[in-house]
N, C-alpha and C positions, 0 to 999 in steps of 0.2 A: 805676218812677218815670214819671210822666206827662210828655209833651212840653210844653215851655214855649210859651205863647202870645206870640210876639214877631214879628209880621208886619213884614217889611222889604223887601217887593217881590221882584223877580226879579233875582238877582245872579249874575254869571258863575260857573260851576262850573269850577274850575281844577285838577282832579285830573290826575295823569299828567305834569306838568311840560311841558305844551304851550306855555308862554309866556303872556304877557298877552293878554287878548282884544283883538281889533282894534276900533278906534273909527273910525266914519265921521261926518263933520260934515255935517249936513243943515240946510236953512233951516227956521226956525220958521214956523208958520202966522201969518198976519197978526194974529189975535186968539186966540192960544193960551191954553189953560187952564193953571193952575199945574202944573208937572211936577216930580216928585221923582226922585232917583236910584233906579232899579229899577222905574219905572213903564213899563208897556207903552205904546208909542207907535205912531201910525199916520200914513200920508201922506194928507193931504186936499188939496183943490184949491190951497191957498195955502202948503203946507208941512207940517211935522210938528206934531201935537197929541197930547195924552194920549188914549189909546184908550178907548173904551167897551167893555164886555163884548161878546163875540162878534165884534169887529171883526178884520179882517185886520191884521197888524202889520208894521211895517217894522223893528222892533227894540225894544230896551229902553233907556231913558234912562240915560246914563252920567254925567250932571250935572244939577243942579237948574236950573229956569228959572221965573221969576216969570210970572204971567199977563201976556199981551200984551208980552212982553219984547223981541221982535224979534231979529234976528241969526240965529245958527246954534246948533245944539245937538249935543253929542257923543252918539252913539248906538252901542250894541253891535248892529250890523246884520248880522253874518255869519250867514247861514241855517243854518250847521252848529254855531253856538255853543250850548252847553248852559248852563242856568241852574238855580239852586236857589231854591225858594220853599216856603212852608208852606201847608197846607190851611186853609181858613177856620174851620171849626168842626164839631162833631158827629161822627158816625161814618158818614159817607156813603161812597160807592164808593171814592174815592181814599185812604181810610184803611186799605185792606187790600191784600195782595199780589195778590189775584185780578185787580185792575183795573189793574195795571201794563201799559203799552203801549197804553192807550186814549187818547182825545183828551179834553181838558177845557177849560172856560171859566175865566175869572178873575173875581174880585170886586175892583173898583176902589175906591179911597177917596182922600180928599184927602191930599196929601202933608203930612207933619208935619216941620217943621224941615228941609225940603229932601230928606227921605227918604220913599220910597214905603211905603204900607201895603197894597199890592195883594197878593192871595193867590189860590191855586188854589181854584176852586169845587169842593169835593169831591163835590158832588151831581151833577155834569154828566158824569161819565165815560161815554163812549159811543164808537161807531165813526164818528160824523159827521165827514166830511173837512174841513168848513169851520171847525171849532172852532180857536181860536188856538194851543193848546198840545198837544203829545204828551207824555204821562207816560212816562218811561223807567224809573225805578227809585227806590227809597228812597235818600236821600242817606246817605253813609257817615259823617256827623258823629257824634261821641261823644254818647251819650244819646238819639239819635233812634231811634224805633221806630214801627211801624205803629200807628195810632190817631189820636185827635183831635190836631190841630195838628202832624202829622208833616211833615217836610221832604222834598220830592221833587225829583229831577233831571228837568227837562223841556227840550224844545227847541220853538222856534216851529214850529208845524205849518202854519198858513196865513200864509205870509210874502210880503209884497208885493214883496220884492226877490229872491225865490227863483223857482223854476219851478213853475207850476201853482197850484192852490188848496188844497193840503194833501193828505194821504193818509188813506184810511180806516184806522182803528185795527184792531188784532187783536181779534176778538170774544172776550168772556170766557165 
């Protein structure tokens, strides 16, 4: 059976009973873009905004915010937090077991009804240290298998609140 195409951003991976993910409240950028739950976010000069592909990240949005909302935003900002997201399409590198433990970019999209539609860009699996995500493994969700729209467990590789600029991935 084929994987379902249901992009919902990057959501905390909660296996192992480690408790709920930690939330950090950070100031929003003065003129932030609309942000959905599960959107990768980045720190800019005036606060947090939705991240563009390839950007260093401060975390993942834990709540939606309208454009230019002002105030603060809840962010899953723990550098060790793992997340689950689906690959965007096709049969690129991140749709096979060979490319686990590589680094990858993401495909951003406009949030729909307060929820992210960001996905892992399956064609970007490489060892490049500055890519935002490190692909760890296939998610153990029922019905999930390697192939188009598979769901992967990742962590932020290039984390603005972590140490360093990310790590090189293991070569495939």
